[in-house]
C-alpha positions as CSV (number, residue, x, y, z in Angstrom):
1,M,85.0,87.2,128.6
2,M,84.8,83.6,127.4
3,A,86.9,82.5,124.4
4,P,84.8,81.9,121.3
5,R,84.1,78.3,120.4
6,P,86.3,76.9,117.6
7,M,84.5,76.9,114.2
8,R,83.5,73.7,112.5
9,A,85.6,73.0,109.3
10,D,82.8,74.1,107.0
11,A,82.2,77.3,108.9
12,R,85.9,78.1,108.9
13,R,86.0,77.6,105.1
14,N,83.0,79.9,104.7
15,Y,84.6,82.5,107.0
16,E,87.9,82.4,105.0
17,R,86.1,82.6,101.7
18,L,84.1,85.6,102.9
19,L,87.3,87.4,104.0
20,A,89.0,86.7,100.7
21,T,86.0,87.8,98.7
22,A,85.4,90.9,100.8
23,R,89.1,91.8,100.4
24,E,88.7,91.7,96.6
25,A,85.4,93.5,96.6
26,F,86.8,96.3,98.9
27,R,89.7,96.6,96.5
28,E,87.3,96.9,93.5
29,H,84.6,99.1,95.1
30,G,85.9,100.4,98.4
31,P,84.3,99.8,101.8
32,D,80.8,100.4,100.4
33,A,80.9,97.2,98.3
34,P,77.5,95.5,98.4
35,L,77.4,92.9,101.2
36,D,74.9,90.7,99.3
37,D,77.3,90.7,96.3
38,I,80.1,89.6,98.6
39,A,78.1,86.7,99.9
40,R,77.0,85.7,96.4
41,R,80.6,85.8,95.1
42,A,81.8,83.8,98.1
43,G,79.2,81.2,97.3
44,V,77.2,81.5,100.5
45,G,73.9,83.0,101.5
46,A,73.5,86.4,103.1
47,G,72.5,84.7,106.4
48,T,76.0,83.0,106.5
49,L,77.7,86.3,105.9
50,Y,75.7,88.0,108.7
51,R,76.3,85.1,111.1
52,H,80.0,85.7,110.8
53,F,79.8,89.5,110.4
54,P,76.8,91.1,111.9
55,N,77.4,94.4,110.0
56,R,79.6,96.1,107.5
57,E,82.0,97.5,110.1
58,A,82.6,94.0,111.5
59,L,83.5,92.7,108.0
60,I,85.8,95.7,107.4
61,E,87.5,95.2,110.7
62,A,87.9,91.4,110.1
63,V,89.6,92.0,106.7
64,Y,91.9,94.6,108.1
65,R,92.7,92.5,111.1
66,D,93.5,89.5,108.9
67,D,95.8,91.5,106.7
68,I,97.7,92.9,109.7
69,E,97.9,89.5,111.4
70,R,99.5,88.1,108.2
71,L,102.0,91.0,107.9
72,S,102.9,90.7,111.6
73,A,103.3,87.0,111.5
74,G,105.5,87.4,108.4
75,A,108.1,89.3,110.5
76,H,108.4,86.4,112.9
77,Q,108.5,83.9,110.1
78,L,111.3,85.8,108.4
79,L,113.3,85.9,111.6
80,A,113.0,82.2,111.8
81,E,114.3,81.7,108.3
82,H,116.9,84.5,107.8
83,E,119.6,86.3,109.7
84,P,118.1,89.4,111.4
85,G,119.4,92.1,109.0
86,K,118.0,90.2,106.0
87,A,114.7,89.5,107.9
88,L,114.3,93.2,108.5
89,E,114.9,94.0,104.9
90,L,112.6,91.4,103.6
91,W,109.8,92.4,106.1
92,M,110.1,96.1,105.0
93,R,109.8,94.9,101.4
94,D,106.8,92.8,102.3
95,R,105.2,95.9,103.9
96,L,105.9,97.9,100.8
97,A,104.4,95.2,98.5
98,F,101.4,94.8,100.8
99,I,100.6,98.6,100.7
100,L,101.3,99.0,97.0
101,Q,99.3,95.9,96.1
102,K,96.3,97.2,98.2
103,R,96.5,100.5,96.3
104,G,94.8,102.4,99.1
105,V,92.4,99.7,100.2
106,A,94.1,99.1,103.5
107,H,94.2,102.9,104.1
108,T,90.5,103.1,103.1
109,L,89.5,100.2,105.4
110,K,91.6,101.7,108.2
111,A,89.9,105.1,107.7
112,A,86.5,103.4,107.8
113,M,87.3,101.9,111.3
114,D,86.8,103.5,114.6
115,R,90.3,104.6,115.8
116,D,89.2,103.7,119.4
117,S,88.1,100.2,118.4
118,E,89.6,97.1,119.9
119,T,90.6,95.9,116.4
120,F,92.5,99.1,115.7
121,A,94.3,98.9,119.0
122,Y,95.0,95.2,118.4
123,C,96.4,95.8,114.9
124,R,98.6,98.7,116.1
125,S,99.9,96.5,118.9
126,L,100.7,93.7,116.4
127,M,102.6,95.9,114.1
128,N,104.5,97.7,116.9
129,D,105.4,94.3,118.5
130,A,106.6,92.9,115.1
131,A,108.7,96.0,114.4
132,A,110.2,95.9,117.9
133,E,111.2,92.3,117.6
134,I,112.6,92.4,114.1
135,L,114.5,95.7,114.9
136,R,115.8,94.4,118.3
137,R,117.2,91.3,116.6
138,A,118.8,93.3,113.8
139,Q,120.3,95.7,116.2
140,E,121.7,92.9,118.4
141,A,123.2,91.4,115.2
142,G,124.9,94.7,114.4
143,A,122.9,94.9,111.1
144,V,121.2,98.3,111.8
145,R,121.9,101.4,113.8
146,T,121.3,101.3,117.5
147,D,119.6,104.7,117.7
148,L,116.6,103.6,115.7
149,K,113.3,102.9,117.5
150,P,110.5,100.5,116.3
151,R,108.2,103.5,115.7
152,D,110.9,105.1,113.5
153,L,111.1,101.9,111.4
154,L,107.3,101.9,110.9
155,M,107.2,105.6,110.0
156,L,110.1,105.4,107.6
157,G,108.5,102.4,105.8
158,H,105.1,104.3,105.8
159,G,106.9,107.3,104.3
160,V,108.3,105.3,101.5
161,C,104.9,103.7,100.8
162,V,103.2,107.1,100.6
163,A,105.9,108.6,98.4
164,A,105.8,105.6,96.0
165,E,102.0,105.6,95.8
166,D,101.5,102.9,93.2
167,D,104.9,103.0,91.6
168,E,106.6,99.7,92.5
169,E,109.9,100.7,90.9
170,L,110.1,104.0,92.8
171,G,109.1,102.2,96.0
172,D,111.8,99.6,95.6
173,R,114.4,102.3,94.9
174,L,113.4,104.5,97.9
175,L,113.2,101.5,100.2
176,T,116.8,100.5,99.1
177,V,118.1,103.9,100.0
178,M,116.2,103.9,103.3
179,L,117.6,100.5,104.2
180,D,121.1,101.6,103.4
181,G,120.6,104.5,105.8
182,L,119.7,102.1,108.6
183,K,123.1,100.4,108.5
184,P,125.5,101.2,111.3
185,Q,127.7,104.2,110.4
186,P,131.5,104.0,110.8
187,A,132.8,105.8,113.8
């Protein structure tokens, strides 16, 4: 498979504007937001939208993929800027904020995608890799328990997000308790 050609600067701007507008439209109206309205709000024609995203599923997958790429990259950025234990805490807080801010949009977009799609597998891999790296570094630094696995970290964070629904204060409190539980226990 050949790598896609790089986009011209104007095409890249249109693509990014369409993603941002679609993200907002999906937040407001769910995955059935009118595509023509998304194009109009992004300041492009329908033809431009369909050149980048041949159908609704392609647009949904692109928005979801972009969100997960940003969240995954955030783990690596935090590791570059903070000690590993603090990076893990900040990344978990970023995940909570991301999910609470989306208020179910990410879940709705994820549900609208084919679980066997390349995008879904790619996003799962990105999150698993980010969790593995940030956890490994925190464990090596002695900041978290050594019996914790990357999948555990993701599931614990997900559980806090589900329990908090759209209550930021509750989410912060539950996440603080969870993070305290990840610290190494005295022998």
